[in-house]
Backbone as a printed PyTorch tensor [residue, N CA C, xyz], in Angstrom:
tensor([[[-12.2420,  -1.2800,  43.2500],
         [-10.8300,  -1.2310,  42.9520],
         [-10.5540,  -0.3450,  41.7400]],

        [[-11.4490,  -0.4050,  40.7700],
         [-11.2790,   0.4110,  39.5750],
         [-11.4210,   1.8950,  39.9020]],

        [[-12.2960,   2.2290,  40.8400],
         [-12.4780,   3.6310,  41.2190],
         [-11.2210,   4.1540,  41.9060]],

        [[-10.6540,   3.3840,  42.8080],
         [ -9.4240,   3.8140,  43.4870],
         [ -8.2660,   3.9520,  42.5100]],

        [[ -8.1670,   3.0180,  41.5770],
         [ -7.1170,   3.0990,  40.5690],
         [ -7.3290,   4.3200,  39.6690]],

        [[ -8.5820,   4.6310,  39.3400],
         [ -8.8710,   5.8020,  38.5250],
         [ -8.5020,   7.0870,  39.2600]],

        [[ -8.7680,   7.1390,  40.5570],
         [ -8.4010,   8.3130,  41.3500],
         [ -6.8860,   8.4620,  41.3930]],

        [[ -6.1780,   7.3650,  41.6270],
         [ -4.7140,   7.4250,  41.6990],
         [ -4.1150,   7.8650,  40.3650]],

        [[ -4.6080,   7.3220,  39.2720],
         [ -4.0960,   7.7060,  37.9600],
         [ -4.4780,   9.1480,  37.6410]],

        [[ -5.6550,   9.5730,  38.0620],
         [ -6.0540,  10.9630,  37.8670],
         [ -5.1580,  11.9340,  38.6240]],

        [[ -4.7970,  11.5900,  39.8640],
         [ -3.9010,  12.4510,  40.6540],
         [ -2.5210,  12.5100,  40.0060]],

        [[ -1.9980,  11.3640,  39.6080],
         [ -0.6850,  11.3500,  38.9690],
         [ -0.6770,  12.1350,  37.6560]],

        [[ -1.7270,  11.9870,  36.8720],
         [ -1.7960,  12.7240,  35.6110],
         [ -1.9590,  14.2200,  35.8530]],

        [[ -2.7180,  14.6070,  36.8870],
         [ -2.8850,  16.0300,  37.2000],
         [ -1.5740,  16.6490,  37.6550]],

        [[ -0.8100,  15.9270,  38.4690],
         [  0.4840,  16.4360,  38.9230],
         [  1.4650,  16.4930,  37.7630]],

        [[  1.4370,  15.4830,  36.8940],
         [  2.3220,  15.4980,  35.7230],
         [  1.9780,  16.6680,  34.7950]],

        [[  0.6940,  16.9410,  34.6240],
         [  0.2980,  18.0820,  33.7980],
         [  0.7390,  19.4000,  34.4310]],

        [[  0.6830,  19.4740,  35.7520],
         [  1.1480,  20.6880,  36.4430],
         [  2.6400,  20.8970,  36.2240]],

        [[  3.4150,  19.8330,  36.3430],
         [  4.8600,  19.9380,  36.1240],
         [  5.1550,  20.3580,  34.6910]],

        [[  4.4560,  19.7520,  33.7340],
         [  4.6620,  20.1140,  32.3290],
         [  4.2450,  21.5600,  32.0410]],

        [[  3.1580,  22.0010,  32.6480],
         [  2.7100,  23.3740,  32.3830],
         [  3.6460,  24.3980,  33.0050]],

        [[  4.1340,  24.1380,  34.2130],
         [  5.0830,  25.0640,  34.8210],
         [  6.4060,  25.0550,  34.0540]],

        [[  6.8170,  23.8900,  33.5640],
         [  8.0300,  23.8220,  32.7460],
         [  7.8700,  24.5270,  31.4190]],

        [[  6.7180,  24.3570,  30.7800],
         [  6.4670,  25.0160,  29.5040],
         [  6.3800,  26.5270,  29.6770]],

        [[  5.8660,  26.9590,  30.8090],
         [  5.7680,  28.4020,  31.0530],
         [  7.1390,  29.0330,  31.1720]],

        [[  8.0610,  28.3230,  31.8070],
         [  9.3920,  28.9040,  31.9740],
         [ 10.2430,  28.7550,  30.7020]],

        [[ 10.0280,  27.7010,  29.9440],
         [ 10.8320,  27.4900,  28.7420],
         [ 10.3540,  28.3070,  27.5480]],

        [[  9.0580,  28.3110,  27.3230],
         [  8.5170,  28.9210,  26.1140],
         [  7.8500,  30.2670,  26.3560]],

        [[  7.8600,  30.7510,  27.5820],
         [  7.2550,  32.0300,  27.9500],
         [  5.7780,  32.0810,  27.5630]],

        [[  5.0950,  30.9920,  27.8450],
         [  3.6650,  30.9020,  27.5940],
         [  2.9050,  31.0430,  28.9080]],

        [[  1.6180,  31.2560,  28.8120],
         [  0.7860,  31.2920,  30.0010],
         [  0.1640,  29.9150,  30.2310]],

        [[  1.0190,  28.9080,  30.2870],
         [  0.5380,  27.5460,  30.5080],
         [  0.0090,  27.3750,  31.9170]],

        [[  0.5370,  28.1330,  32.8450],
         [  0.0500,  28.0630,  34.2230],
         [ -1.3840,  28.5790,  34.2930]],

        [[ -1.6720,  29.6360,  33.5680],
         [ -3.0360,  30.1520,  33.5210],
         [ -4.0070,  29.1520,  32.9240]],

        [[ -3.5520,  28.4250,  31.9280],
         [ -4.4050,  27.3870,  31.3340],
         [ -4.6120,  26.2220,  32.2940]],

        [[ -3.5730,  25.8890,  33.0780],
         [ -3.7100,  24.8000,  34.0350],
         [ -4.6600,  25.1800,  35.1680]],

        [[ -4.6290,  26.4350,  35.5830],
         [ -5.4310,  26.8840,  36.7140],
         [ -6.8450,  27.2680,  36.2780]],

        [[ -7.0920,  27.4060,  34.9880],
         [ -8.3930,  27.8610,  34.4870],
         [ -9.5740,  27.0110,  34.9690]],

        [[ -9.4950,  25.6760,  35.0010],
         [-10.6470,  24.9140,  35.4960],
         [-10.9420,  25.1290,  36.9760]],

        [[-10.0280,  25.7640,  37.6870],
         [-10.2780,  26.0530,  39.1010],
         [-11.4630,  26.9920,  39.2730]],

        [[-11.7660,  27.7940,  38.2550],
         [-12.9200,  28.6890,  38.3320],
         [-14.2280,  27.9210,  38.4850]],

        [[-14.2590,  26.6920,  38.0020],
         [-15.4650,  25.8760,  38.1340],
         [-15.5670,  25.2320,  39.5070]],

        [[-14.4280,  24.9280,  40.1180],
         [-14.4150,  24.1920,  41.3850],
         [-14.4170,  25.1380,  42.5870]],

        [[-13.8670,  26.3360,  42.4470],
         [-13.7690,  27.2710,  43.5720],
         [-15.1180,  27.5970,  44.2220]],

        [[-16.1840,  27.8350,  43.4710],
         [-17.4640,  28.0970,  44.1460],
         [-17.9630,  26.8920,  44.9470]],

        [[-17.6860,  25.6930,  44.4600],
         [-18.0980,  24.5020,  45.2060],
         [-17.3050,  24.3590,  46.5000]],

        [[-15.9820,  24.5450,  46.4200],
         [-15.1580,  24.4500,  47.6160],
         [-15.4480,  25.5800,  48.5910]],

        [[-15.7780,  26.7510,  48.0750],
         [-16.1120,  27.8790,  48.9450],
         [-17.3550,  27.6220,  49.7740]],

        [[-18.3010,  26.8880,  49.2150],
         [-19.5090,  26.5540,  49.9590],
         [-19.3150,  25.4200,  50.9520]],

        [[-18.3480,  24.5520,  50.6910],
         [-18.1190,  23.3900,  51.5570],
         [-17.1960,  23.7250,  52.7180]],

        [[-16.1150,  24.4480,  52.4200],
         [-15.1000,  24.7320,  53.4380],
         [-15.5590,  25.8530,  54.3670]],

        [[-15.2930,  25.7080,  55.6680],
         [-15.6170,  26.8150,  56.5840],
         [-14.6770,  27.9960,  56.3630]],

        [[-15.0900,  29.1600,  56.8290],
         [-14.3120,  30.3720,  56.5530],
         [-12.9860,  30.4080,  57.3000]],

        [[-12.8490,  29.7060,  58.3990],
         [-11.6090,  29.7470,  59.1720],
         [-10.5990,  28.6770,  58.7940]],

        [[-10.8580,  27.9190,  57.7470],
         [ -9.9470,  26.8340,  57.3790],
         [ -8.5940,  27.3620,  56.9510]],

        [[ -8.5790,  28.5220,  56.3220],
         [ -7.3180,  29.0600,  55.7980],
         [ -6.3350,  29.3520,  56.9190]],

        [[ -6.8270,  29.8000,  58.0590],
         [ -5.9330,  30.1110,  59.1720],
         [ -5.4520,  28.8420,  59.8690]],

        [[ -6.1910,  27.7540,  59.7240],
         [ -5.7280,  26.4810,  60.2950],
         [ -4.6260,  25.8690,  59.4350]],

        [[ -4.7100,  26.0540,  58.1250],
         [ -3.7250,  25.4820,  57.2090],
         [ -2.5240,  26.4070,  57.0570]],

        [[ -2.7980,  27.6670,  56.7770],
         [ -1.7480,  28.6780,  56.6130],
         [ -2.0000,  29.7440,  57.6820]],

        [[ -1.2170,  29.7330,  58.7780],
         [ -1.5120,  30.6350,  59.8980],
         [ -1.5750,  32.1150,  59.5260]],

        [[ -0.7770,  32.5530,  58.5700],
         [ -0.8170,  33.9660,  58.1960],
         [ -2.0060,  34.2850,  57.2910]],

        [[ -2.6210,  33.2540,  56.6920],
         [ -3.7670,  33.4540,  55.8060],
         [ -3.3790,  34.2400,  54.5720]],

        [[ -4.2510,  35.0720,  54.0940],
         [ -3.9580,  35.9690,  52.9870],
         [ -3.6880,  35.2820,  51.6660]],

        [[ -2.7290,  35.8130,  50.9050],
         [ -2.4610,  35.3030,  49.5600],
         [ -1.9920,  33.8500,  49.5330]],

        [[ -1.2330,  33.4360,  50.5450],
         [ -0.7560,  32.0430,  50.5550],
         [ -1.9280,  31.0710,  50.6430]],

        [[ -2.9330,  31.4030,  51.4250],
         [ -4.1150,  30.5470,  51.5290],
         [ -4.9000,  30.5550,  50.2210]],

        [[ -4.9540,  31.6970,  49.5560],
         [ -5.6420,  31.7710,  48.2650],
         [ -4.9490,  30.9400,  47.2050]],

        [[ -3.6240,  31.0040,  47.1770],
         [ -2.8690,  30.1970,  46.2170],
         [ -3.0630,  28.7180,  46.5010]],

        [[ -3.0720,  28.3480,  47.7790],
         [ -3.3080,  26.9480,  48.1470],
         [ -4.6840,  26.4920,  47.6860]],

        [[ -5.6890,  27.3330,  47.8840],
         [ -7.0450,  26.9860,  47.4480],
         [ -7.1230,  26.8500,  45.9350]],

        [[ -6.4630,  27.7310,  45.2090],
         [ -6.4660,  27.6510,  43.7410],
         [ -5.7600,  26.3890,  43.2700]],

        [[ -4.6080,  26.0600,  43.8680],
         [ -3.8910,  24.8530,  43.4580],
         [ -4.6680,  23.5900,  43.7790]],

        [[ -5.2840,  23.5320,  44.9600],
         [ -6.0690,  22.3460,  45.3240],
         [ -7.2580,  22.1930,  44.3890]],

        [[ -7.9360,  23.2860,  44.0800],
         [ -9.1050,  23.1740,  43.2010],
         [ -8.7100,  22.8360,  41.7680]],

        [[ -7.5670,  23.3280,  41.3030],
         [ -7.1570,  22.9630,  39.9390],
         [ -6.7030,  21.5110,  39.8750]],

        [[ -5.9770,  21.0470,  40.8840],
         [ -5.5840,  19.6340,  40.9050],
         [ -6.8160,  18.7460,  41.0230]],

        [[ -7.8030,  19.1720,  41.8080],
         [ -9.0310,  18.3970,  41.9410],
         [ -9.7790,  18.3070,  40.6120]],

        [[ -9.8720,  19.4120,  39.8960],
         [-10.6010,  19.3700,  38.6290],
         [ -9.8760,  18.5170,  37.5890]],

        [[ -8.5400,  18.6300,  37.5060],
         [ -7.8030,  17.8030,  36.5590],
         [ -7.8170,  16.3320,  36.9790]],

        [[ -7.8330,  16.0700,  38.2850],
         [ -7.9330,  14.6840,  38.7560],
         [ -9.2540,  14.0760,  38.3330]],

        [[-10.3330,  14.8170,  38.4940],
         [-11.6390,  14.3180,  38.0550],
         [-11.6710,  14.0900,  36.5470]],

        [[-11.0690,  14.9900,  35.7940],
         [-11.0480,  14.8650,  34.3320],
         [-10.2870,  13.6140,  33.8980]],

        [[ -9.0440,  13.4810,  34.3440],
         [ -8.2340,  12.3390,  33.9240],
         [ -8.7320,  11.0310,  34.5400]],

        [[ -9.2230,  11.0790,  35.7760],
         [ -9.7560,   9.8800,  36.4030],
         [-10.9970,   9.3620,  35.6970]],

        [[-11.8670,  10.2840,  35.2590],
         [-13.0690,   9.8690,  34.5340],
         [-12.7150,   9.2700,  33.1780]],

        [[-11.7360,   9.8370,  32.5120],
         [-11.3030,   9.2790,  31.2210],
         [-10.7380,   7.8740,  31.4200]],

        [[ -9.8860,   7.6960,  32.4360],
         [ -9.3190,   6.3710,  32.6800],
         [-10.4040,   5.3830,  33.0840]],

        [[-11.3520,   5.8230,  33.9200],
         [-12.4250,   4.9280,  34.3570],
         [-13.2580,   4.4590,  33.1660]],

        [[-13.6060,   5.3680,  32.2740],
         [-14.4020,   4.9900,  31.1000],
         [-13.6240,   4.0450,  30.1990]],

        [[-12.3340,   4.3240,  30.0040],
         [-11.5140,   3.4610,  29.1560],
         [-11.3590,   2.0730,  29.7700]],

        [[-11.0760,   1.9990,  31.0620],
         [-10.8820,   0.7020,  31.7110],
         [-12.1890,  -0.0820,  31.7940]],

        [[-13.2950,   0.6000,  32.0250],
         [-14.5820,  -0.0940,  32.0850],
         [-14.9630,  -0.6570,  30.7230]],

        [[-14.7230,   0.1020,  29.6560],
         [-15.0480,  -0.4170,  28.3270],
         [-14.1140,  -1.5600,  27.9490]],

        [[-12.8540,  -1.4650,  28.3420],
         [-11.9080,  -2.5540,  28.0710],
         [-12.3010,  -3.8150,  28.8340]],

        [[-12.7230,  -3.6410,  30.0710],
         [-13.1590,  -4.7890,  30.8740],
         [-14.4280,  -5.3940,  30.3110]],

        [[-15.3300,  -4.5540,  29.8320],
         [-16.5870,  -5.0410,  29.2550],
         [-16.3240,  -5.8330,  27.9800]],

        [[-15.3980,  -5.3330,  27.1260],
         [-15.0420,  -6.0630,  25.9100],
         [-14.3740,  -7.3960,  26.2310]],

        [[-13.5400,  -7.4260,  27.2570],
         [-12.8640,  -8.6630,  27.6240],
         [-13.8610,  -9.7060,  28.1190]],

        [[-14.8400,  -9.2700,  28.8820],
         [-15.8650, -10.2050,  29.3620],
         [-16.7270, -10.7130,  28.2080]],

        [[-17.0280,  -9.8560,  27.2580],
         [-17.8450, -10.2600,  26.1180],
         [-17.0920, -11.2620,  25.2530]],

        [[-15.7890, -11.0930,  25.1140],
         [-14.9950, -12.0290,  24.2970],
         [-14.8580, -13.3780,  24.9700]],

        [[-14.7990, -13.4180,  26.2840],
         [-14.6520, -14.7010,  26.9760],
         [-15.9530, -15.4780,  27.0170]],

        [[-17.1030, -14.7890,  26.9830],
         [-18.3770, -15.4930,  27.0320],
         [-18.8440, -15.9550,  25.6600]],

        [[-18.4090, -15.3180,  24.6000],
         [-18.8050, -15.7190,  23.2540],
         [-17.7350, -16.6450,  22.6660]],

        [[-18.1490, -17.8330,  22.2030],
         [-17.1570, -18.7430,  21.6080],
         [-16.7450, -18.3350,  20.2300]]])
């Protein structure tokens, strides 16, 4: 249950970070989108080895740049989901461990 909750919180935090970065890019004229997409460089080689070459035409019939943008967005959301989910999992596990230790010690 904790793993599923960590995944859900990681997805929500990744989407919230995407919204904030796109908003900051338009308001402050920063390259916040580039910073948000930067971890995709770590995930893209992994997804490239897993996904078959014809997947882009099944998802985006025209393929091309739209499929590339989709792959970049999915890989960046995946990397931020893993980052935030792992942080939440570690925090919740340590909190649960402390709670159990306090209940067993008088």
